N, C-alpha and C positions, 0 to 999 in steps of 0.2 A: 601768521600762526602756522605751525607745522602740523603735518598729518600724523595722528596717533598710530595709525597702522604702519606707516613707513618708519616712524620713530621706533616702534617695537621691532620691526624687521631689522633696522640698523643695529639695535642692541643685541639681538639674537645673532646676527651675522658677526659682529665684533667678538662676541663670546665664543662663537664657533671657530673663528679665525685664530683666536688665542689658543684654543685646544689643538688646532692643526699645527701652529707654530711649535707648541710643546712636543708634539710627536716627531717633529723634524729636527729641532735644535740639538746640536751637538752629536748627531748621529753620523756614523761613518758611511761612506758610499756603499759598503757592503750591506749595512743595515738598511739603508734607504732603498736599495735595489733587491733585497732578499725576498723571495717568494716562500713564506714560512711553511706552507704545507704543499709545496709542489707547484707545477706549472699552471694549475688552475686557480691559483690565488694571486692576488695583486699586491705588489710591494707598496711601501709607503709613498714612494715617488709617484707611482701611477695613481694611487688614491688621491693624493694632493692635487696633482695636475688635472685629473678628470673632474674632481669635485669643484675646483675653482672655475674651470671652463663651463661646466654645467650651470653653476650658480650665476655666472655672468650672463649666460644665455637666458636663463629663466627670469632674472631681474630685468634684463633688457626687454624681454617680451612683456612682462607684467607692467612695465612703466611706459609702454608704447614706443620704445626705441627701436623696435624691429628685432629681428633675429640675426645676431652677428655670425659671420663666417666661422666655421669650426671644423677641424679635422679630428673627429672623434676617434677613429682608429689609431691615430698617432698618439693620442693620450694614453693608450694602453700598452705602448711599447717604449715610453719615455724612460730614460735612465738618468739618474742624478749624478752629477760630477762630485758634488759635495753638498753639505747642509746649507751653506751660505748661498750657493747658486740656486738651490731649490727654493729657499726662502725668498730670494729675489723674484723668482718666477711667481710664487704665490702672492707676494706683495704687489706685483704689477697687475695681476688679475684682480686682486682685492681692490685696487684703485679703480679699475673698470667697473667692478660691482658697486662701489660707492657712487661713482658717477651716474650709473643707471638709477640708483635709488634717489639720488639728488635731483635727477632730471624730471621726475614726475611732479607736475604741479597742475592741478591737484591730482592725487591718486584716485582713480575711478575703478573700484574693485569689481563692478559688474560689467565692465566693458569686455566684449568678446574679442579675443585675439586669435590669430591663426599661427599655428606652429607646425613646422616640419620636423618630425622626430629624426634626429641625426642617425640613429642606428638602423632604422627601417625605411626612412624616406616617406613614411605615412604622414598625411596632413590631417590635422585635427584642430578643432576650435576649443579654446579654454578661456575661462574668465581671467582677468588680471589678478583677482584674488587667488585663484587656483595656481597660477604661475608663480606668484610671490611665495605662497605657502609651500608649494612643491620645491621651489629652489632652496628654501630654508631647510626643509626636512631632508632633502637629498644630501645637502651639505653636511648636516648633523650626522646622518647615517655614515658617511664616509670618514668624517672626523673620528667617530667612534671606532671604525675599522682601523684607521691609522694608529689611534692610541692603543688599541688592543694588540695590533701587530708589533708596535714598538715595545710594549710590555713583554710580549712573548719572546721577542728577539733579545731583549736585554736580559731576561731571565735565563736564556740559554747560554749567555755569555759569549 
């Protein structure tokens, strides 16, 4: 029998991934790498790569797989060669996310996990449930950013 929490997480993840693919597909390198409102904004390429690395991290933590190595600063300077290359990166990270979700047997939402925040190095304890939900909501947030950025850039022509 499958776990209904993980089944729901898988469904939300796949729906989010479809939205991210839509923000990337067919875009030119200029569109994927554009900072629509100046240097303080993130391009689609950065949003996609950061969101997927973060999701992989949180899913791995939530399912007891440990915290994968991650170069968070590099996520914010990535440049996409083209849409297909960026989609391949996203798909590779999506496979790692699926592996993390499939590895949990059984999922134990109340188990406390230790996380080291990549941006600050702070160590914190979170429950598996928190890690799973945070991973999903953070992904959805950045998918929406990428979709809005694509709409804005497409409208500008």
